[in-house]
C-alpha positions as CSV (number, residue, x, y, z in Angstrom):
1,M,140.4,195.9,199.7
2,L,140.9,194.5,196.2
3,K,144.4,195.7,195.5
4,Q,146.5,196.7,192.4
5,R,149.2,194.4,191.3
6,T,152.7,194.5,189.8
7,I,155.5,191.9,189.6
8,K,158.1,191.3,192.3
9,S,161.3,191.2,190.2
10,I,162.8,192.0,186.8
11,V,162.6,189.3,184.1
12,K,163.9,189.2,180.6
13,A,163.4,187.2,177.4
14,V,164.6,187.3,173.8
15,G,162.5,186.6,170.7
16,I,162.0,187.9,167.2
17,G,159.7,190.5,165.8
18,L,156.9,188.9,163.7
19,H,157.1,191.5,160.9
20,S,160.7,192.6,161.1
21,G,162.3,189.2,161.8
22,R,164.8,191.1,164.1
23,K,166.0,189.8,167.4
24,V,164.2,191.7,170.3
25,E,164.8,191.6,174.0
26,V,161.9,192.4,176.3
27,T,162.4,193.3,179.9
28,L,159.5,193.4,182.4
29,Q,160.0,195.5,185.6
30,P,157.8,196.3,188.6
31,A,156.0,199.6,188.6
32,A,154.5,201.7,191.4
33,A,150.8,201.8,192.0
34,N,148.8,203.9,189.6
35,T,151.5,203.7,186.9
36,G,149.6,201.5,184.5
37,I,151.3,199.5,181.8
38,V,154.1,201.5,180.3
39,F,156.2,200.4,177.2
40,C,159.6,201.8,176.6
41,R,161.9,201.8,173.6
42,T,165.2,201.1,175.3
43,D,167.2,200.8,172.1
44,L,167.0,204.5,171.4
45,A,169.7,207.0,172.4
46,V,167.1,208.7,174.5
47,P,164.6,206.0,175.7
48,V,160.9,206.8,175.0
49,N,158.2,205.8,177.4
50,I,154.7,205.1,175.9
51,P,152.0,204.6,178.5
52,T,149.2,202.4,177.2
53,S,145.9,204.2,176.5
54,V,143.2,204.2,173.9
55,T,144.6,207.3,172.2
56,S,148.2,206.0,172.1
57,I,147.1,203.3,169.6
58,S,148.1,204.7,166.3
59,D,147.7,201.7,164.0
60,T,145.5,198.6,164.1
61,H,146.1,197.2,160.6
62,L,148.0,194.0,161.5
63,A,148.5,194.5,165.2
64,S,147.9,197.0,167.9
65,V,150.6,199.7,167.7
66,L,151.5,202.2,170.3
67,E,153.0,205.5,169.3
68,K,154.3,208.7,171.0
69,D,155.9,211.5,169.1
70,G,156.7,209.3,166.1
71,T,158.2,206.5,168.2
72,K,156.3,203.2,167.8
73,I,156.0,199.8,169.5
74,S,154.0,197.2,167.6
75,T,152.3,193.9,168.5
76,V,151.5,194.7,172.1
77,E,148.2,192.8,172.3
78,H,149.5,189.4,173.4
79,L,151.5,190.9,176.3
80,M,148.6,193.1,177.2
81,S,146.3,190.1,177.2
82,A,148.6,188.2,179.6
83,C,148.6,191.2,181.9
84,A,144.8,191.4,181.8
85,G,144.6,187.6,182.4
86,L,146.8,187.8,185.5
87,G,145.4,191.0,186.8
88,I,148.6,193.0,186.4
89,D,147.8,196.8,186.8
90,N,151.3,198.3,186.8
91,L,154.3,197.3,184.7
92,Y,157.3,198.7,182.8
93,V,158.0,196.9,179.5
94,G,161.3,197.6,177.9
95,V,161.8,196.5,174.3
96,T,164.9,196.9,172.1
97,A,163.1,197.3,168.8
98,E,159.8,198.5,167.2
99,E,158.1,195.3,168.0
100,V,157.3,193.2,171.1
101,P,158.7,189.7,170.2
102,I,156.1,187.3,168.9
103,M,157.4,184.4,171.1
104,D,155.3,181.3,170.3
105,G,152.4,183.3,168.8
106,S,150.2,183.2,171.9
107,A,150.2,184.9,175.4
108,S,151.7,181.8,177.2
109,S,155.3,182.9,177.1
110,F,154.4,186.3,178.7
111,V,152.2,184.5,181.3
112,F,155.2,182.4,182.1
113,L,157.5,185.5,182.4
114,L,155.0,187.3,184.7
115,Q,154.5,184.2,186.9
116,S,158.3,183.7,187.1
117,A,158.7,187.3,188.3
118,G,156.1,186.7,191.0
119,I,153.0,188.8,191.7
120,N,153.1,191.6,194.3
121,E,149.9,193.2,195.7
122,Q,150.2,197.0,196.2
123,A,148.7,199.3,198.8
124,A,146.3,200.9,196.4
125,A,142.8,199.9,195.3
126,K,142.4,198.2,191.9
127,R,140.2,200.4,189.7
128,F,137.7,199.1,187.3
129,I,135.7,200.6,184.4
130,K,132.2,199.5,185.0
131,V,130.0,199.6,181.9
132,T,126.6,201.0,182.8
133,Q,125.0,201.4,179.4
134,P,125.3,199.3,176.2
135,V,127.9,200.7,173.7
136,E,128.3,199.3,170.2
137,V,130.3,200.0,167.0
138,R,129.9,198.4,163.6
139,D,131.9,198.2,160.4
140,G,129.8,196.6,157.6
141,D,128.7,193.3,159.1
142,K,131.4,193.4,161.8
143,L,130.3,194.2,165.3
144,A,131.8,194.9,168.8
145,R,129.6,195.6,171.8
146,L,129.9,196.2,175.5
147,E,127.0,195.6,177.9
148,P,126.7,195.9,181.7
149,H,127.8,192.8,183.5
150,F,129.1,192.3,187.1
151,G,132.3,190.6,186.0
152,F,134.0,190.0,182.7
153,K,132.6,187.7,180.1
154,L,133.1,187.5,176.3
155,K,131.3,186.1,173.3
156,F,133.2,186.0,170.1
157,T,132.2,184.7,166.7
158,I,134.5,184.3,163.7
159,D,133.5,183.5,160.1
160,F,136.2,182.0,158.0
161,H,135.2,179.9,155.0
162,H,138.0,177.4,155.3
163,P,137.7,173.6,155.7
164,A,140.1,173.4,158.7
165,V,138.5,176.3,160.5
166,D,135.0,175.2,159.7
167,K,135.7,171.9,161.5
168,T,136.5,173.8,164.8
169,G,134.2,176.0,166.9
170,Q,133.7,179.4,165.3
171,E,131.8,180.8,168.3
172,L,133.0,180.9,171.9
173,E,131.5,182.3,175.1
174,V,133.5,182.5,178.3
175,D,132.9,183.9,181.7
176,F,136.1,184.5,183.7
177,A,134.1,183.9,186.9
178,D,134.1,180.2,185.8
179,I,137.2,179.5,183.7
180,S,140.9,180.1,183.9
181,Y,142.5,182.5,181.4
182,V,145.9,180.7,181.9
183,R,144.5,177.2,181.1
184,E,141.8,178.0,178.5
185,I,142.9,181.1,176.5
186,A,146.6,181.9,177.0
187,R,148.0,179.2,174.8
188,A,145.9,180.0,171.6
189,R,148.3,181.0,168.8
190,T,147.9,183.5,166.0
191,F,147.1,182.0,162.6
192,G,147.6,182.8,159.0
193,F,146.9,181.4,155.5
194,M,149.8,180.5,153.3
195,H,148.8,182.6,150.3
196,E,148.4,185.7,152.6
197,V,151.8,185.0,154.3
198,E,153.5,184.9,150.9
199,M,151.9,188.2,149.8
200,M,152.9,189.9,153.0
201,R,156.5,188.7,152.8
202,E,156.7,190.3,149.4
203,L,155.7,193.5,151.1
204,G,158.4,193.1,153.7
205,L,156.1,191.9,156.4
206,V,155.9,188.7,158.6
207,Q,159.7,188.2,158.1
208,G,159.8,186.5,161.5
209,G,156.7,184.3,161.0
210,S,157.1,180.6,161.0
211,M,155.3,177.4,162.3
212,D,157.1,178.0,165.6
213,N,155.0,181.1,166.3
214,A,151.8,180.7,164.3
215,I,149.3,178.2,163.0
216,V,149.7,178.1,159.2
217,L,147.0,176.8,156.8
218,D,147.0,176.0,153.2
219,E,143.8,175.9,151.2
220,Y,142.6,172.8,153.0
221,R,144.4,172.0,156.3
222,V,146.6,173.0,159.2
223,L,150.2,172.6,158.1
224,N,151.8,172.5,161.6
225,N,152.9,169.0,162.5
226,D,151.7,169.3,166.1
227,G,148.2,170.4,165.1
228,L,146.1,172.6,167.3
229,R,146.5,173.2,171.0
230,Y,142.7,173.6,171.5
231,D,139.9,172.2,169.4
232,N,138.7,175.8,168.9
233,E,142.1,177.5,168.9
234,F,141.2,179.9,166.1
235,V,138.3,181.7,167.9
236,K,140.2,181.4,171.2
237,H,143.1,183.4,169.7
238,K,140.7,186.1,168.4
239,M,139.4,186.3,172.0
240,L,142.9,186.5,173.4
241,D,143.6,189.4,171.1
242,A,140.4,191.2,172.1
243,I,141.3,190.9,175.8
244,G,144.6,192.6,175.1
245,D,143.1,195.2,172.9
246,L,140.5,196.1,175.5
247,Y,143.0,196.3,178.3
248,V,144.7,199.4,176.8
249,V,141.7,201.3,178.3
250,G,143.8,201.4,181.4
251,H,141.8,199.3,183.8
252,P,139.9,196.0,183.8
253,L,136.4,196.2,182.4
254,L,133.3,195.1,184.3
255,A,131.3,194.2,181.2
256,S,130.0,191.7,178.8
257,Y,131.9,191.9,175.4
258,I,130.1,190.6,172.3
259,A,131.9,190.5,168.9
260,Y,131.3,189.3,165.4
261,K,134.3,189.2,163.1
262,S,135.9,192.0,165.2
263,G,139.6,192.8,165.2
264,H,142.1,195.3,166.5
265,S,140.6,198.3,164.7
266,L,137.0,197.7,165.8
267,N,138.1,196.9,169.4
268,N,139.9,200.2,169.6
269,A,136.9,202.0,168.1
270,L,134.7,200.4,170.7
271,L,136.9,201.9,173.5
272,Y,136.8,205.3,171.9
273,E,133.0,205.1,171.8
274,L,132.8,204.0,175.4
275,L,135.0,206.8,176.7
276,A,133.0,209.3,174.6
277,R,129.8,208.2,176.3
278,R,130.5,209.4,179.9
279,D,127.0,208.2,180.9
280,A,128.0,204.6,179.8
281,Y,130.6,203.9,182.5
282,E,131.9,204.7,185.9
283,V,135.2,204.0,187.7
284,V,134.8,201.8,190.7
285,T,136.9,200.1,193.4
286,F,136.1,197.5,196.0
287,S,137.0,198.3,199.6
288,D,135.8,194.8,200.6
289,Q,137.3,192.1,198.4
290,R,134.3,189.9,199.1
291,A,132.1,192.4,197.3
292,A,134.1,192.1,194.1
293,P,132.9,189.9,191.2
294,R,134.3,186.4,190.9
295,G,137.2,186.1,188.6
296,F,138.9,189.2,190.1
297,T,139.3,188.0,193.7
298,Y,142.7,186.6,193.0
299,D,144.3,184.1,195.4
300,L,148.1,184.5,195.1
301,Q,148.7,181.0,196.4
302,T,146.3,179.1,194.2
303,E,145.5,181.0,191.0
304,F,148.3,179.7,188.9
305,S,147.8,176.0,189.7
């Protein structure tokens, strides 16, 4: 049986919120089978749990924001992406502010935390959402689409008219049957343009943004002294975000995801469209792990090498 997974022990880290600039502590704790990924505002007098789901996303303007009864937790996509990449089904995430800390601007810090905690297989079958019919949403020239595929692969195209971005790959296709999320995707950082950062700071946003947690570009070039981590880091980060956005559906997808200039909003709209089309998906499990698609048949001893 292909089993659900959580972590073995509690781990903690401290960082800053990208938009608030405030210090935030994040605590990752094991969760029972069939719990899902549950975020909790632990700084409140009465802590509030917010299970991840498509309908719990209340804002997608600058990040994916979870909300329940007026309580919000922002910027969940990088941690969700790490959970998806490591096959974590069940987890409690405590945060001491309205934002998950930005860490280094990628998913790698969260991957490290999850790996440090250890991975525990649980006595319950991992459930997948298997896409059986194509589903598509558009916004102007922007596109996000899911198609049937026995596994999980993504094709993402960005379109930034900027000299530094133009020199890198603006289209990327990956099949997780063949590549490692940890090695090839997790370290891609968020990025921003200096003139946009200055405008957002005047609006009280990105108060915690710096070259320690983002790629920053002026009109012509990357300003970070250490340059890029991947030759195509820009499109890889957009793919990293999409993986996290899609994982709020509650289970890993068996699908091919195709996107052109998509972002948090369109990714969330795509999940709404999928769930509205009951003929377009089914929930499946694999009683025999050998029957599961490659990329999901995790080997606890070797997958992190």
